[in-house]
C-alpha angles and dihedrals in degrees: 000000000000108000092340093269095161102029110140095215092062094063096050087089105058094186097093099013098125095041091051094049091047091049093051092044088054090051093054091046092050093049092049094049091049090051090050092050089048093051090045091056100038108027121082089197096049096142092051091053091050091050091053093047090048092052092050092046095048093052093050097037095059097036107098091200094057118114089204095051097116094045091046089055089053093051090045089054091053092046092046089064088074088057139297136204129235094250094059090043090055092048089052095049089047089050092051092049089053091050090051089049092052090050093044089055093062101262106138098171114156092233089061092046093053091045091051092050088050090046092055091046091051090047091062091052094043090056090060093053099049116112111245092242094054115122088225095063094084092037094053094042088073090061090063089078118087114292091242090067095035108130094223096159095049095047095042096044089064088057098059 
């Protein structure tokens, strides 16, 4: 699939696992942002196209049985830079908590690892698209610190 983000043979060598996933995530993000710019310049119905893309991405990004979940998260992140509502932000935070819960329970499957990397990449883009008056602005600003000091449990316990 696109850029081999979830190929199993890539993760057999754990030496550069994180770096490779981040590199591939950046590639998907760059392609998506270029497509958005192209549509913005060339398409008279740009807003309609963005709405369609968003609907497709939302259905795949939060579907745990979707093969395209990680890539849908990446596209969703690029789309969210244009603006995002609080309902989608809440769904994303809940999704990230569930991903953390899976990892915390000892499941270190490569699919979850690549999805988590894509989730963090999406999080950085999502923060850019939040309206300044969103209740999530302050909450998500704590996630911009290094992951080691990230207060996952405090943030996510407020979601439940």
